[in-house]
MIDOSE-1310 file (N, C-alpha, C; in nm, 2 decimals, decimal comma, always signed):
residues 253
msak	+0,87/-0,77/-3,64/+0,74/-0,73/-3,57/+0,76/-0,58/-3,53; +0,66/-0,50/-3,55/+0,67/-0,36/-3,53/+0,66/-0,33/-3,38; +0,70/-0,21/-3,34/+0,69/-0,17/-3,19/+0,55/-0,17/-3,15; +0,45/-0,13/-3,24/+0,31/-0,12/-3,20/+0,25/-0,26/-3,17
sqaa	+0,29/-0,36/-3,25/+0,24/-0,49/-3,24/+0,29/-0,56/-3,11; +0,40/-0,51/-3,06/+0,46/-0,57/-2,94/+0,41/-0,50/-2,81; +0,34/-0,38/-2,83/+0,30/-0,30/-2,71/+0,17/-0,35/-2,66; +0,15/-0,35/-2,53/+0,02/-0,38/-2,46/-0,07/-0,26/-2,48
ltls	-0,01/-0,14/-2,48/-0,09/-0,02/-2,50/-0,01/+0,08/-2,59; -0,08/+0,13/-2,69/-0,02/+0,23/-2,77/-0,11/+0,35/-2,79; -0,05/+0,47/-2,77/-0,12/+0,59/-2,80/-0,05/+0,66/-2,91; -0,12/+0,70/-3,01/-0,06/+0,76/-3,13/-0,13/+0,89/-3,16
kvtk	-0,06/+1,01/-3,13/-0,11/+1,14/-3,16/-0,25/+1,16/-3,10; -0,26/+1,12/-2,97/-0,39/+1,13/-2,91/-0,41/+1,27/-2,85; -0,53/+1,33/-2,89/-0,56/+1,46/-2,85/-0,70/+1,46/-2,79; -0,73/+1,54/-2,69/-0,86/+1,56/-2,63/-0,89/+1,71/-2,61
nfgl	-1,00/+1,75/-2,67/-1,04/+1,89/-2,65/-1,17/+1,89/-2,58; -1,19/+1,99/-2,49/-1,32/+2,02/-2,43/-1,36/+2,16/-2,48; -1,44/+2,17/-2,58/-1,46/+2,30/-2,64/-1,34/+2,35/-2,70; -1,30/+2,47/-2,67/-1,17/+2,53/-2,72/-1,05/+2,49/-2,64
aeii	-1,07/+2,42/-2,53/-0,96/+2,39/-2,44/-0,90/+2,25/-2,48; -0,77/+2,26/-2,52/-0,70/+2,13/-2,56/-0,63/+2,08/-2,43; -0,68/+1,97/-2,38/-0,63/+1,91/-2,25/-0,52/+1,81/-2,27; -0,54/+1,72/-2,37/-0,43/+1,63/-2,41/-0,39/+1,67/-2,55
rsvd	-0,26/+1,68/-2,57/-0,20/+1,74/-2,69/-0,11/+1,65/-2,76; -0,16/+1,57/-2,85/-0,08/+1,48/-2,94/+0,01/+1,39/-2,86; -0,04/+1,31/-2,78/+0,04/+1,22/-2,70/+0,07/+1,09/-2,77; +0,20/+1,06/-2,77/+0,25/+0,93/-2,83/+0,31/+0,85/-2,71
ldip	+0,27/+0,73/-2,70/+0,32/+0,64/-2,59/+0,31/+0,50/-2,63; +0,42/+0,42/-2,61/+0,41/+0,27/-2,63/+0,45/+0,21/-2,49; +0,37/+0,12/-2,44/+0,40/+0,05/-2,32/+0,40/-0,10/-2,35; +0,52/-0,16/-2,34/+0,53/-0,30/-2,36/+0,46/-0,39/-2,26
ager	+0,42/-0,51/-2,31/+0,35/-0,60/-2,22/+0,44/-0,64/-2,10; +0,38/-0,64/-1,98/+0,46/-0,67/-1,86/+0,53/-0,56/-1,79; +0,53/-0,44/-1,85/+0,60/-0,32/-1,79/+0,51/-0,26/-1,69; +0,58/-0,21/-1,58/+0,51/-0,12/-1,48/+0,55/+0,02/-1,52
haii	+0,45/+0,10/-1,56/+0,47/+0,23/-1,62/+0,40/+0,34/-1,54; +0,47/+0,44/-1,49/+0,41/+0,55/-1,41/+0,39/+0,67/-1,50; +0,28/+0,74/-1,48/+0,26/+0,87/-1,54/+0,25/+0,97/-1,43; +0,34/+1,07/-1,43/+0,34/+1,17/-1,33/+0,33/+1,31/-1,39
gpng	+0,31/+1,40/-1,31/+0,29/+1,54/-1,36/+0,22/+1,63/-1,26; +0,23/+1,76/-1,27/+0,16/+1,85/-1,18/+0,01/+1,84/-1,19; -0,06/+1,89/-1,09/-0,21/+1,90/-1,09/-0,25/+1,97/-1,21; -0,35/+1,92/-1,28/-0,40/+1,99/-1,40/-0,32/+1,95/-1,53
agks	-0,23/+1,86/-1,52/-0,15/+1,82/-1,64/-0,23/+1,74/-1,74; -0,34/+1,68/-1,69/-0,42/+1,59/-1,78/-0,41/+1,45/-1,76; -0,36/+1,41/-1,64/-0,33/+1,27/-1,61/-0,47/+1,19/-1,60; -0,56/+1,24/-1,53/-0,69/+1,17/-1,52/-0,77/+1,17/-1,65
tlfn	-0,75/+1,28/-1,73/-0,81/+1,28/-1,86/-0,75/+1,17/-1,95; -0,62/+1,16/-1,94/-0,55/+1,05/-2,02/-0,60/+0,91/-1,98; -0,62/+0,89/-1,85/-0,67/+0,76/-1,80/-0,81/+0,74/-1,85; -0,89/+0,85/-1,85/-1,03/+0,84/-1,90/-1,04/+0,80/-2,05
lisg	-0,94/+0,85/-2,13/-0,93/+0,82/-2,27/-0,89/+0,68/-2,29; -0,79/+0,63/-2,22/-0,75/+0,49/-2,23/-0,86/+0,39/-2,19; -0,93/+0,42/-2,09/-1,03/+0,33/-2,04/-1,17/+0,34/-2,10; -1,18/+0,44/-2,19/-1,31/+0,46/-2,27/-1,41/+0,55/-2,21
afpp	-1,38/+0,62/-2,10/-1,48/+0,71/-2,04/-1,50/+0,83/-2,13; -1,39/+0,87/-2,20/-1,40/+0,98/-2,30/-1,35/+0,93/-2,43; -1,41/+0,97/-2,54/-1,35/+0,94/-2,67/-1,25/+1,04/-2,71; -1,14/+1,00/-2,77/-1,04/+1,10/-2,81/-1,09/+1,19/-2,92
tsge	-1,05/+1,32/-2,92/-1,08/+1,41/-3,03/-1,02/+1,37/-3,16; -0,89/+1,32/-3,14/-0,82/+1,27/-3,26/-0,71/+1,18/-3,21; -0,65/+1,10/-3,30/-0,55/+1,01/-3,26/-0,60/+0,87/-3,24; -0,51/+0,78/-3,21/-0,55/+0,64/-3,20/-0,50/+0,57/-3,07
ilid	-0,58/+0,49/-3,01/-0,55/+0,42/-2,89/-0,56/+0,27/-2,92; -0,46/+0,19/-2,90/-0,46/+0,05/-2,93/-0,43/-0,03/-2,80; -0,50/-0,14/-2,78/-0,47/-0,24/-2,68/-0,44/-0,37/-2,75; -0,31/-0,42/-2,73/-0,27/-0,54/-2,80/-0,29/-0,53/-2,95
gqsv	-0,26/-0,41/-3,01/-0,27/-0,38/-3,15/-0,41/-0,36/-3,20; -0,51/-0,36/-3,12/-0,65/-0,34/-3,16/-0,70/-0,20/-3,12; -0,75/-0,12/-3,21/-0,80/+0,01/-3,19/-0,92/+0,01/-3,09; -0,91/+0,09/-2,99/-1,02/+0,10/-2,89/-1,07/+0,25/-2,87
ggtp	-1,02/+0,34/-2,94/-1,06/+0,48/-2,93/-1,21/+0,50/-2,95; -1,28/+0,55/-2,85/-1,42/+0,57/-2,87/-1,51/+0,44/-2,83; -1,44/+0,33/-2,80/-1,51/+0,21/-2,76/-1,56/+0,22/-2,62; -1,69/+0,18/-2,59/-1,74/+0,19/-2,45/-1,65/+0,12/-2,35
pyqi	-1,65/+0,17/-2,23/-1,56/+0,11/-2,12/-1,58/-0,04/-2,10; -1,71/-0,09/-2,10/-1,73/-0,23/-2,08/-1,67/-0,32/-2,18; -1,67/-0,27/-2,31/-1,60/-0,35/-2,42/-1,45/-0,34/-2,40; -1,40/-0,23/-2,36/-1,25/-0,22/-2,34/-1,21/-0,32/-2,22
nrrg	-1,30/-0,32/-2,12/-1,27/-0,42/-2,01/-1,27/-0,56/-2,06; -1,36/-0,60/-2,15/-1,36/-0,73/-2,20/-1,24/-0,76/-2,29; -1,18/-0,66/-2,34/-1,06/-0,68/-2,42/-0,93/-0,69/-2,33; -0,95/-0,68/-2,20/-0,84/-0,71/-2,11/-0,78/-0,59/-2,04
lsrs	-0,85/-0,48/-2,03/-0,80/-0,36/-1,95/-0,90/-0,33/-1,84; -0,85/-0,31/-1,72/-0,93/-0,27/-1,61/-0,86/-0,16/-1,53; -0,94/-0,07/-1,47/-0,89/+0,04/-1,39/-0,95/+0,06/-1,26; -0,88/+0,12/-1,17/-0,93/+0,16/-1,04/-0,94/+0,32/-1,05
fqvt	-1,00/+0,38/-0,95/-1,03/+0,52/-0,95/-0,97/+0,59/-0,83; -0,96/+0,72/-0,83/-0,91/+0,79/-0,72/-1,00/+0,77/-0,60; -1,13/+0,77/-0,62/-1,22/+0,75/-0,51/-1,26/+0,60/-0,52; -1,25/+0,54/-0,40/-1,27/+0,39/-0,39/-1,41/+0,36/-0,45
nifh	-1,41/+0,25/-0,54/-1,53/+0,22/-0,62/-1,56/+0,07/-0,59; -1,63/+0,05/-0,48/-1,67/-0,09/-0,44/-1,81/-0,09/-0,40; -1,87/-0,21/-0,38/-2,01/-0,22/-0,33/-2,00/-0,23/-0,18; -2,03/-0,12/-0,11/-2,01/-0,11/+0,03/-2,10/-0,20/+0,11
nmsv	-2,22/-0,23/+0,06/-2,32/-0,31/+0,14/-2,30/-0,46/+0,12; -2,22/-0,49/+0,02/-2,19/-0,63/+0,00/-2,07/-0,68/+0,07; -2,05/-0,81/+0,10/-1,94/-0,86/+0,17/-1,81/-0,84/+0,08; -1,70/-0,86/+0,14/-1,57/-0,86/+0,07/-1,57/-0,97/-0,04
yeni	-1,61/-1,09/+0,00/-1,62/-1,20/-0,09/-1,71/-1,17/-0,20; -1,83/-1,12/-0,18/-1,93/-1,09/-0,28/-1,88/-0,99/-0,38; -1,80/-0,89/-0,34/-1,74/-0,80/-0,43/-1,65/-0,87/-0,53; -1,56/-0,95/-0,48/-1,47/-1,03/-0,56/-1,54/-1,12/-0,65
rcat	-1,64/-1,19/-0,60/-1,72/-1,29/-0,68/-1,79/-1,22/-0,80; -1,85/-1,11/-0,78/-1,91/-1,04/-0,89/-1,81/-1,01/-1,00; -1,69/-0,97/-0,97/-1,59/-0,93/-1,07/-1,54/-1,06/-1,14; -1,55/-1,17/-1,07/-1,49/-1,29/-1,13/-1,59/-1,36/-1,23
lwal	-1,72/-1,34/-1,21/-1,81/-1,41/-1,29/-1,79/-1,40/-1,44; -1,78/-1,27/-1,49/-1,77/-1,25/-1,64/-1,64/-1,31/-1,69; -1,53/-1,30/-1,62/-1,40/-1,34/-1,67/-1,40/-1,49/-1,69; -1,48/-1,57/-1,61/-1,48/-1,71/-1,62/-1,60/-1,76/-1,72
ghry	-1,66/-1,66/-1,79/-1,75/-1,70/-1,89/-1,90/-1,72/-1,85; -1,93/-1,68/-1,72/-2,06/-1,70/-1,67/-2,14/-1,57/-1,70; -2,27/-1,59/-1,72/-2,36/-1,48/-1,73/-2,48/-1,49/-1,63; -2,54/-1,38/-1,60/-2,64/-1,38/-1,50/-2,77/-1,45/-1,55
vfwr	-2,81/-1,56/-1,49/-2,94/-1,62/-1,52/-3,01/-1,65/-1,39; -3,14/-1,62/-1,38/-3,21/-1,62/-1,26/-3,24/-1,76/-1,20; -3,23/-1,87/-1,29/-3,26/-2,00/-1,24/-3,14/-2,08/-1,18; -3,02/-2,02/-1,19/-2,90/-2,09/-1,14/-2,84/-2,02/-1,02
siag	-2,80/-2,09/-0,92/-2,74/-2,03/-0,80/-2,59/-2,01/-0,83; -2,55/-1,89/-0,79/-2,40/-1,85/-0,80/-2,32/-1,94/-0,71; -2,38/-1,97/-0,60/-2,30/-2,05/-0,50/-2,26/-2,19/-0,55; -2,33/-2,23/-0,66/-2,29/-2,36/-0,72/-2,18/-2,36/-0,82
lrdv	-2,13/-2,24/-0,85/-2,03/-2,22/-0,95/-1,89/-2,24/-0,89; -1,84/-2,36/-0,89/-1,72/-2,40/-0,82/-1,60/-2,32/-0,87; -1,59/-2,30/-1,00/-1,47/-2,22/-1,05/-1,47/-2,08/-1,01; -1,59/-2,02/-0,99/-1,60/-1,88/-0,94/-1,56/-1,88/-0,80
sars	-1,61/-1,97/-0,72/-1,57/-1,97/-0,58/-1,42/-1,99/-0,56; -1,36/-2,08/-0,63/-1,22/-2,11/-0,62/-1,14/-1,99/-0,66; -1,17/-1,92/-0,77/-1,10/-1,81/-0,81/-1,12/-1,69/-0,71; -1,24/-1,68/-0,66/-1,26/-1,57/-0,56/-1,18/-1,59/-0,44
eeil	-1,17/-1,71/-0,39/-1,09/-1,74/-0,27/-0,94/-1,72/-0,30; -0,90/-1,75/-0,42/-0,76/-1,73/-0,46/-0,72/-1,58/-0,45; -0,81/-1,50/-0,50/-0,79/-1,36/-0,50/-0,79/-1,30/-0,36; -0,88/-1,35/-0,28/-0,89/-1,30/-0,14/-0,76/-1,33/-0,07
elig	-0,70/-1,45/-0,09/-0,57/-1,48/-0,03/-0,46/-1,39/-0,08; -0,47/-1,36/-0,22/-0,36/-1,28/-0,28/-0,36/-1,14/-0,22; -0,48/-1,08/-0,20/-0,48/-0,94/-0,15/-0,49/-0,93/+0,00; -0,48/-1,05/+0,07/-0,47/-1,05/+0,21/-0,60/-1,02/+0,29
lapv	-0,72/-1,04/+0,22/-0,84/-1,01/+0,29/-0,93/-1,13/+0,32; -0,87/-1,25/+0,31/-0,94/-1,37/+0,34/-1,00/-1,37/+0,48; -0,93/-1,32/+0,58/-0,98/-1,32/+0,72/-1,11/-1,24/+0,74; -1,13/-1,14/+0,65/-1,25/-1,05/+0,66/-1,34/-1,08/+0,54
rnsp	-1,34/-1,19/+0,48/-1,42/-1,22/+0,36/-1,57/-1,20/+0,38; -1,62/-1,22/+0,50/-1,77/-1,20/+0,52/-1,81/-1,06/+0,57; -1,71/-0,98/+0,59/-1,74/-0,84/+0,64/-1,80/-0,75/+0,53; -1,89/-0,67/+0,56/-1,94/-0,57/+0,46/-1,82/-0,48/+0,42
agll	-1,81/-0,46/+0,29/-1,69/-0,39/+0,24/-1,68/-0,25/+0,29; -1,80/-0,19/+0,32/-1,80/-0,05/+0,37/-1,74/-0,04/+0,51; -1,73/-0,15/+0,58/-1,67/-0,14/+0,72/-1,52/-0,16/+0,72; -1,46/-0,19/+0,61/-1,31/-0,21/+0,60/-1,24/-0,07/+0,62
syad	-1,12/-0,08/+0,67/-1,04/+0,04/+0,68/-1,02/+0,09/+0,53; -0,97/+0,22/+0,53/-0,95/+0,28/+0,39/-0,85/+0,20/+0,32; -0,74/+0,16/+0,38/-0,63/+0,08/+0,31/-0,69/-0,05/+0,26; -0,77/-0,12/+0,34/-0,83/-0,25/+0,30/-0,93/-0,23/+0,19
qral	-1,00/-0,12/+0,19/-1,09/-0,09/+0,08/-1,02/-0,07/-0,05; -0,90/-0,01/-0,04/-0,82/+0,01/-0,16/-0,76/-0,13/-0,21; -0,73/-0,21/-0,11/-0,68/-0,35/-0,15/-0,79/-0,43/-0,21; -0,91/-0,41/-0,16/-1,03/-0,48/-0,22/-1,05/-0,43/-0,36
eigv	-1,04/-0,30/-0,38/-1,06/-0,25/-0,52/-0,96/-0,30/-0,62; -0,83/-0,32/-0,57/-0,73/-0,38/-0,66/-0,77/-0,52/-0,68; -0,82/-0,59/-0,58/-0,86/-0,73/-0,61/-0,97/-0,74/-0,71; -1,07/-0,65/-0,70/-1,18/-0,64/-0,80/-1,12/-0,61/-0,94
tiag	-1,02/-0,52/-0,94/-0,96/-0,48/-1,07/-0,90/-0,60/-1,14; -0,83/-0,69/-1,06/-0,76/-0,80/-1,13/-0,85/-0,93/-1,14; -0,96/-0,93/-1,07/-1,05/-1,05/-1,07/-1,11/-1,08/-1,21; -1,12/-0,97/-1,29/-1,18/-0,99/-1,42/-1,08/-1,05/-1,52
gakv	-0,95/-1,08/-1,47/-0,85/-1,14/-1,56/-0,78/-1,04/-1,65; -0,79/-0,91/-1,62/-0,73/-0,81/-1,71/-0,58/-0,83/-1,72; -0,53/-0,80/-1,84/-0,39/-0,81/-1,87/-0,32/-0,67/-1,85; -0,40/-0,56/-1,87/-0,35/-0,43/-1,85/-0,43/-0,36/-1,74
illd	-0,36/-0,32/-1,63/-0,42/-0,26/-1,51/-0,39/-0,11/-1,50; -0,49/-0,03/-1,49/-0,47/+0,11/-1,46/-0,51/+0,14/-1,32; -0,41/+0,20/-1,24/-0,44/+0,24/-1,10/-0,42/+0,39/-1,09; -0,52/+0,45/-1,04/-0,52/+0,60/-1,03/-0,50/+0,64/-0,88
epta	-0,38/+0,68/-0,85/-0,34/+0,73/-0,72/-0,38/+0,62/-0,61; -0,33/+0,50/-0,62/-0,37/+0,39/-0,53/-0,33/+0,41/-0,39; -0,23/+0,50/-0,36/-0,18/+0,52/-0,22/-0,22/+0,65/-0,16; -0,30/+0,73/-0,24/-0,35/+0,86/-0,19/-0,41/+0,85/-0,05
gmsa	-0,37/+0,93/+0,05/-0,44/+0,93/+0,18/-0,39/+0,82/+0,27; -0,29/+0,75/+0,23/-0,24/+0,64/+0,32/-0,12/+0,69/+0,40; -0,10/+0,62/+0,52/+0,02/+0,64/+0,60/+0,14/+0,57/+0,54; +0,25/+0,60/+0,59/+0,37/+0,54/+0,53/+0,37/+0,38/+0,54
hete	+0,31/+0,33/+0,65/+0,30/+0,18/+0,66/+0,20/+0,13/+0,56; +0,09/+0,20/+0,55/-0,02/+0,15/+0,46/+0,03/+0,16/+0,31; +0,11/+0,27/+0,28/+0,17/+0,28/+0,15/+0,26/+0,17/+0,12; +0,35/+0,13/+0,21/+0,44/+0,02/+0,19/+0,37/-0,11/+0,16
ravn	+0,26/-0,13/+0,24/+0,18/-0,25/+0,22/+0,11/-0,25/+0,08; +0,06/-0,13/+0,04/-0,01/-0,12/-0,09/+0,09/-0,14/-0,20; +0,21/-0,09/-0,19/+0,31/-0,11/-0,30/+0,35/-0,26/-0,31; +0,37/-0,32/-0,20/+0,40/-0,47/-0,20/+0,28/-0,55/-0,27
lirk	+0,16/-0,51/-0,24/+0,05/-0,57/-0,30/+0,04/-0,55/-0,45; +0,06/-0,42/-0,49/+0,06/-0,39/-0,63/+0,17/-0,47/-0,71; +0,28/-0,47/-0,65/+0,39/-0,54/-0,71/+0,36/-0,69/-0,73; +0,29/-0,75/-0,63/+0,26/-0,89/-0,63/+0,15/-0,92/-0,73
vteg	+0,04/-0,84/-0,73/-0,08/-0,87/-0,82/-0,06/-0,83/-0,96; +0,04/-0,75/-0,99/+0,07/-0,71/-1,13/+0,18/-0,79/-1,19; +0,23/-0,89/-1,12/+0,34/-0,97/-1,18/+0,28/-1,04/-1,31; +0,35/-1,02/-1,42/+0,31/-1,08/-1,54/+0,20/-1,00/-1,62
rtli	+0,16/-0,89/-1,56/+0,06/-0,80/-1,62/+0,13/-0,67/-1,65; +0,06/-0,59/-1,73/+0,10/-0,45/-1,76/+0,04/-0,36/-1,67; +0,12/-0,27/-1,60/+0,06/-0,18/-1,50/+0,09/-0,04/-1,55; -0,02/+0,05/-1,55/+0,00/+0,19/-1,57/-0,06/+0,26/-1,45
iveh	+0,02/+0,34/-1,39/-0,02/+0,40/-1,26/+0,00/+0,55/-1,26; -0,10/+0,62/-1,21/-0,08/+0,76/-1,18/-0,06/+0,78/-1,03; +0,04/+0,84/-0,99/+0,07/+0,85/-0,85/+0,15/+0,98/-0,82; +0,12/+1,04/-0,71/+0,19/+1,17/-0,67/+0,31/+1,14/-0,57
dmsv	+0,31/+1,02/-0,50/+0,41/+0,99/-0,41/+0,53/+0,94/-0,49; +0,64/+1,02/-0,49/+0,75/+0,99/-0,58/+0,83/+0,87/-0,53; +0,82/+0,84/-0,40/+0,89/+0,72/-0,35/+0,82/+0,60/-0,40; +0,69/+0,60/-0,42/+0,62/+0,49/-0,48/+0,66/+0,48/-0,63
vfgl	+0,66/+0,59/-0,70/+0,68/+0,59/-0,84/+0,82/+0,54/-0,87; +0,92/+0,59/-0,80/+1,06/+0,55/-0,83/+1,09/+0,41/-0,78; +1,01/+0,36/-0,68/+1,04/+0,23/-0,63/+0,96/+0,12/-0,71; +0,86/+0,16/-0,78/+0,77/+0,06/-0,84/+0,79/+0,05/-1,00
adri	+0,81/+0,17/-1,06/+0,80/+0,18/-1,20/+0,92/+0,13/-1,28; +0,91/+0,06/-1,39/+1,02/+0,03/-1,48/+1,05/+0,15/-1,56; +0,94/+0,22/-1,60/+0,96/+0,34/-1,68/+0,86/+0,45/-1,64; +0,89/+0,57/-1,66/+0,81/+0,68/-1,62/+0,79/+0,78/-1,73
svlv	+0,67/+0,83/-1,75/+0,64/+0,93/-1,84/+0,59/+1,06/-1,77; +0,64/+1,17/-1,81/+0,60/+1,30/-1,74/+0,51/+1,38/-1,83; +0,39/+1,41/-1,77/+0,29/+1,48/-1,85/+0,28/+1,62/-1,79; +0,29/+1,72/-1,88/+0,28/+1,86/-1,84/+0,20/+1,93/-1,94
ygqi	+0,10/+2,00/-1,90/+0,01/+2,07/-1,99/-0,04/+1,99/-2,11; -0,07/+1,86/-2,08/-0,12/+1,77/-2,18/-0,02/+1,71/-2,27; +0,11/+1,73/-2,25/+0,21/+1,68/-2,34/+0,31/+1,60/-2,26; +0,36/+1,49/-2,31/+0,47/+1,41/-2,25/+0,60/+1,48/-2,28
iasg	+0,67/+1,53/-2,18/+0,79/+1,60/-2,20/+0,91/+1,51/-2,18; +0,89/+1,39/-2,12/+1,00/+1,30/-2,10/+0,95/+1,16/-2,07; +1,02/+1,06/-2,11/+0,98/+0,92/-2,09/+1,10/+0,84/-2,08; +1,12/+0,76/-1,97/+1,23/+0,67/-1,97/+1,24/+0,60/-1,83
ppaq	+1,35/+0,53/-1,80/+1,37/+0,47/-1,67/+1,38/+0,57/-1,56; +1,35/+0,53/-1,44/+1,35/+0,62/-1,32/+1,48/+0,71/-1,31; +1,60/+0,65/-1,33/+1,72/+0,72/-1,31/+1,73/+0,83/-1,42; +1,68/+0,81/-1,54/+1,69/+0,91/-1,64/+1,59/+1,02/-1,61
irad	+1,47/+0,99/-1,56/+1,37/+1,09/-1,53/+1,42/+1,17/-1,41; +1,48/+1,11/-1,32/+1,53/+1,18/-1,20/+1,63/+1,28/-1,23; +1,71/+1,25/-1,34/+1,82/+1,34/-1,38/+1,78/+1,44/-1,48; +1,66/+1,43/-1,54/+1,62/+1,52/-1,65/+1,60/+1,66/-1,60
kkvk	+1,67/+1,76/-1,66/+1,65/+1,90/-1,62/+1,51/+1,95/-1,64; +1,46/+1,92/-1,76/+1,32/+1,97/-1,79/+1,22/+1,92/-1,69; +1,24/+1,79/-1,65/+1,14/+1,73/-1,55/+1,16/+1,80/-1,41; +1,28/+1,83/-1,37/+1,30/+1,90/-1,25/+1,24/+2,03/-1,25
eayl	+1,26/+2,11/-1,36/+1,20/+2,24/-1,37/+1,05/+2,24/-1,37; +0,99/+2,14/-1,43/+0,85/+2,14/-1,45/+0,77/+2,07/-1,33; +0,84/+1,98/-1,26/+0,77/+1,90/-1,17/+0,84/+1,86/-1,04; +0,95/+1,79/-1,06/+1,02/+1,72/-0,95/+1,09/+1,82/-0,85
geea	+1,15/+1,93/-0,91/+1,22/+2,02/-0,83/+1,36/+1,97/-0,79; +1,44/+2,05/-0,73/+1,58/+2,02/-0,70/+1,59/+1,91/-0,60; +1,49/+1,88/-0,52/+1,50/+1,77/-0,42/+1,52/+1,63/-0,49; +1,49/+1,62/-0,62/+1,50/+1,50/-0,69/+1,65/+1,47/-0,73
v	+1,74/+1,56/-0,71/+1,88/+1,54/-0,75/+1,94/+1,43/-0,66
């Protein structure tokens, strides 16, 4: 079996241009199923653009993107989601006027094979209710299930977004700076939650907090000026001279 057929996500010579500006430059990356993989790099390196390419927000200029061996380059985001990939964003992306429970329930419907029909009550879908309650317990928000999502603390809103992300049953999870703006205590709680909810799934995370990256990732890729300059286990990345010069600095020694 080839490396590509074993990978949950494969990028092959992926390039993205905006006009004459080449933002992503021939990126190759294989991420095995079940791996927690961090993508790090300085501001402007192209990390968010790379996430947008993987999740379908942007089509690649050239190259190939595969999920479980199936090409998805240029595929609309909703179709990529149905193939088992879901992402969160730097800015919290939830329904603020709906309850915590309703946010999770909306995300659960499609994964369980239900479609919106006006003559059927959602409340009567026992499998949806059971799955929604299970996720609320998993993310620790069951006590506030009936609260409007917009009234949650910032950390709880991020936890809810992670719950929404996994509620669709995605096998590949993309998290974009999930601990940005959090206190040390909130960050620790978020990392524990991420570790718990991604068990058995493939995680790809963009994160600036190096304590989170080195504590969570099985493997790290370093993106600089749209190119991956190093990829490997945390200890290898920490010791890499090119990475120190480009991003981590001498404090990583």
